Backbone as CSV, one residue per row, in Angstrom:
resi,resn,N_x,N_y,N_z,CA_x,CA_y,CA_z,C_x,C_y,C_z
1,UNK,6.007,1.047,-2.704,7.235,0.412,-3.112,7.714,-0.575,-2.048
2,UNK,7.587,-0.179,-0.791,8.017,-1.091,0.281,7.222,-2.392,0.249
3,UNK,5.952,-2.317,-0.148,5.130,-3.522,-0.220,5.680,-4.482,-1.261
4,UNK,6.102,-3.968,-2.404,6.665,-4.823,-3.452,8.008,-5.377,-2.997
5,UNK,8.830,-4.533,-2.380,10.132,-4.990,-1.888,9.949,-6.090,-0.850
6,UNK,8.908,-5.999,-0.043,8.685,-7.003,1.004,8.362,-8.382,0.438
7,UNK,8.011,-8.464,-0.843,7.724,-9.763,-1.457,8.993,-10.509,-1.862
8,UNK,10.139,-9.830,-1.857,11.404,-10.483,-2.194,11.828,-11.424,-1.069
9,UNK,12.623,-12.422,-1.422,13.203,-13.288,-0.397,14.167,-12.458,0.451
10,UNK,14.445,-12.923,1.666,15.370,-12.203,2.545,16.720,-11.992,1.868
11,UNK,17.165,-13.000,1.143,18.466,-12.931,0.468,18.554,-11.743,-0.475
12,UNK,17.460,-11.425,-1.161,17.451,-10.306,-2.102,16.951,-9.017,-1.452
13,UNK,16.037,-9.151,-0.496,15.437,-7.965,0.114,16.441,-7.163,0.942
14,UNK,17.258,-7.832,1.741,18.192,-7.107,2.611,19.149,-6.210,1.823
15,UNK,19.821,-6.704,0.782,20.694,-5.814,0.019,19.948,-4.632,-0.609
16,UNK,18.758,-4.880,-1.142,17.974,-3.801,-1.757,17.605,-2.763,-0.704
17,UNK,17.144,-3.226,0.439,16.759,-2.295,1.512,17.963,-1.487,1.994
18,UNK,19.070,-2.173,2.237,20.242,-1.493,2.786,20.829,-0.475,1.820
19,UNK,20.928,-0.846,0.543,21.590,0.038,-0.426,20.658,1.091,-1.025
20,UNK,19.419,0.734,-1.290,18.545,1.658,-2.005,17.548,2.394,-1.121
21,UNK,17.276,1.857,0.043,16.341,2.546,0.935,17.104,3.194,2.096
22,UNK,18.054,2.448,2.675,18.850,2.992,3.783,20.085,3.742,3.291
23,UNK,20.376,3.659,2.015,21.469,4.392,1.366,22.866,4.034,1.895
24,UNK,23.069,2.757,2.230,24.404,2.298,2.607,25.214,2.035,1.343
25,UNK,26.516,2.137,1.445,27.374,1.770,0.315,27.350,0.251,0.168
26,UNK,27.710,-0.243,-1.004,27.742,-1.700,-1.202,28.768,-2.330,-0.264
27,UNK,29.851,-1.624,-0.015,30.885,-2.142,0.897,30.328,-2.312,2.307
28,UNK,29.651,-1.282,2.820,29.096,-1.353,4.171,27.955,-2.367,4.260
29,UNK,27.116,-2.416,3.240,26.000,-3.366,3.235,26.520,-4.803,3.192
30,UNK,27.545,-5.048,2.388,28.130,-6.387,2.300,28.715,-6.796,3.652
31,UNK,29.388,-5.874,4.282,29.975,-6.145,5.596,28.859,-6.445,6.603
32,UNK,27.766,-5.685,6.551,26.642,-5.876,7.469,25.995,-7.247,7.278
33,UNK,25.806,-7.643,6.011,25.150,-8.919,5.702,26.110,-10.092,5.901
34,UNK,27.412,-9.821,5.799,28.401,-10.878,5.993,28.766,-11.610,4.720
35,UNK,28.713,-10.903,3.584,29.074,-11.493,2.298,30.061,-10.569,1.594
36,UNK,30.620,-11.056,0.486,31.549,-10.212,-0.266,30.772,-9.123,-0.993
37,UNK,31.481,-8.078,-1.364,30.848,-6.978,-2.089,30.331,-7.451,-3.448
38,UNK,31.076,-8.348,-4.103,30.634,-8.897,-5.384,29.335,-9.683,-5.248
39,UNK,29.231,-10.467,-4.175,27.999,-11.235,-3.929,26.834,-10.285,-3.670
40,UNK,27.098,-9.215,-2.946,26.042,-8.233,-2.672,25.570,-7.574,-3.970
41,UNK,26.529,-7.210,-4.833,26.146,-6.586,-6.111,25.293,-7.543,-6.944
42,UNK,25.618,-8.831,-6.919,24.829,-9.835,-7.653,23.408,-9.906,-7.080
43,UNK,23.296,-9.879,-5.772,21.967,-9.917,-5.146,21.178,-8.646,-5.450
44,UNK,21.866,-7.511,-5.483,21.191,-6.262,-5.866,20.661,-6.362,-7.290
45,UNK,21.489,-6.870,-8.178,21.076,-7.018,-9.578,19.863,-7.940,-9.680
46,UNK,19.938,-9.098,-9.025,18.821,-10.058,-9.066,17.567,-9.478,-8.431
47,UNK,17.735,-8.768,-7.313,16.585,-8.160,-6.642,15.917,-7.108,-7.504
48,UNK,16.717,-6.255,-8.134,16.150,-5.207,-8.992,15.433,-5.819,-10.192
49,UNK,15.992,-6.905,-10.726,15.353,-7.575,-11.863,13.988,-8.144,-11.455
50,UNK,13.936,-8.798,-10.300,12.649,-9.338,-9.820,11.644,-8.227,-9.539
51,UNK,12.105,-7.136,-8.946,11.212,-6.010,-8.689,10.660,-5.450,-9.989
52,UNK,11.516,-5.300,-10.975,11.073,-4.788,-12.270,10.011,-5.699,-12.873
53,UNK,10.235,-7.013,-12.829,9.258,-7.958,-13.372,7.919,-7.838,-12.647
54,UNK,7.962,-7.711,-11.329,6.719,-7.626,-10.551,5.986,-6.315,-10.796
55,UNK,6.728,-5.237,-10.932,6.097,-3.944,-11.206,5.455,-3.955,-12.583
56,UNK,6.139,-4.514,-13.566,5.577,-4.606,-14.919,4.318,-5.462,-14.896
57,UNK,4.370,-6.592,-14.179,3.195,-7.469,-14.092,2.016,-6.752,-13.444
58,UNK,2.281,-5.994,-12.372,1.219,-5.223,-11.717,0.632,-4.180,-12.661
59,UNK,1.506,-3.498,-13.395,1.039,-2.467,-14.323,0.206,-3.088,-15.436
60,UNK,0.643,-4.230,-15.947,-0.124,-4.897,-17.006,-1.496,-5.311,-16.515
61,UNK,-1.563,-5.865,-15.301,-2.858,-6.258,-14.744,-3.751,-5.042,-14.564
62,UNK,-3.194,-3.977,-14.042,-3.956,-2.754,-13.818,-4.452,-2.192,-15.143
63,UNK,-3.582,-2.178,-16.132,-3.947,-1.650,-17.442,-5.033,-2.501,-18.075
64,UNK,-4.913,-3.810,-17.934,-5.907,-4.714,-18.497,-7.275,-4.466,-17.873
65,UNK,-7.316,-4.330,-16.572,-8.586,-4.116,-15.879,-9.183,-2.769,-16.253
66,UNK,-8.362,-1.730,-16.301,-8.857,-0.379,-16.538,-9.184,-0.093,-18.001
67,UNK,-8.413,-0.634,-18.932,-8.543,-0.210,-20.320,-9.021,-1.285,-21.290
68,UNK,-8.949,-2.522,-20.933,-9.238,-3.578,-21.898,-10.470,-4.373,-21.523
69,UNK,-11.425,-3.733,-20.967,-12.637,-4.401,-20.531,-13.750,-4.222,-21.566
70,UNK,-13.365,-4.211,-22.830,-14.306,-3.931,-23.907,-15.459,-4.922,-24.011
71,UNK,-15.222,-6.177,-23.642,-16.268,-7.191,-23.748,-17.439,-6.890,-22.816
72,UNK,-17.191,-6.178,-21.763,-18.246,-5.841,-20.811,-18.768,-4.430,-21.029
73,UNK,-18.443,-3.847,-22.165,-18.952,-2.517,-22.471,-18.099,-1.395,-21.912
74,UNK,-16.876,-1.694,-21.584,-16.000,-0.630,-21.120,-15.743,-0.717,-19.634
75,UNK,-15.033,0.265,-19.151,-14.698,0.320,-17.734,-14.771,1.768,-17.271
76,UNK,-14.483,1.957,-16.011,-14.522,3.298,-15.457,-13.585,4.231,-16.224
77,UNK,-12.380,3.770,-16.567,-11.405,4.608,-17.264,-11.643,4.645,-18.771
78,UNK,-12.386,3.672,-19.278,-12.588,3.553,-20.716,-14.040,3.139,-20.971
79,UNK,-14.996,4.029,-20.741,-16.411,3.656,-20.781,-16.888,3.137,-22.135
80,UNK,-16.257,3.551,-23.220,-16.687,3.078,-24.538,-16.112,1.715,-24.882
81,UNK,-15.187,1.216,-24.080,-14.588,-0.087,-24.354,-13.654,-0.052,-25.549
82,UNK,-13.066,1.100,-25.845,-12.174,1.229,-26.992,-10.808,0.673,-26.621
83,UNK,-10.301,-0.218,-27.458,-8.987,-0.804,-27.222,-7.948,0.024,-27.954
84,UNK,-6.948,0.555,-27.225,-5.890,1.299,-27.899,-5.202,0.411,-28.936
85,UNK,-4.722,0.981,-30.037,-4.162,0.178,-31.125,-2.913,-0.609,-30.741
86,UNK,-2.211,-0.204,-29.674,-0.984,-0.925,-29.300,-1.269,-2.141,-28.426
87,UNK,-2.537,-2.362,-28.056,-2.896,-3.507,-27.235,-3.183,-4.695,-28.138
88,UNK,-2.478,-5.771,-27.891,-2.706,-7.006,-28.643,-3.559,-7.898,-27.759
89,UNK,-4.706,-8.329,-28.244,-5.564,-9.167,-27.402,-4.897,-10.495,-27.052
90,UNK,-5.127,-10.954,-25.835,-4.599,-12.238,-25.422,-5.444,-13.330,-26.032
91,UNK,-4.786,-14.348,-26.546,-5.549,-15.473,-27.100,-5.776,-16.474,-25.979
92,UNK,-6.931,-17.063,-25.968,-7.245,-18.090,-24.968,-7.353,-19.432,-25.676
93,UNK,-6.766,-20.450,-25.077,-6.787,-21.780,-25.722,-8.156,-22.381,-25.737
């Protein structure tokens, strides 16, 4: 998780680290960073949104590699190359 958090810009990473990893209150974290509490909450919201997007993207890539390798005869996790019914194949232009 720290590796993903480290990909955030400093502006978003510091509030996330202070509030969610160091467990500071938003008031104390805002005071530490030198911004208003409202600005800190906005940065927390934006940081969490970016983290969520990156985690979803990582999971999709991992799932694609592990489960959707049917064209090559399967993969380690899916040796028969069976595509689960909820997977929609990506179209290529």
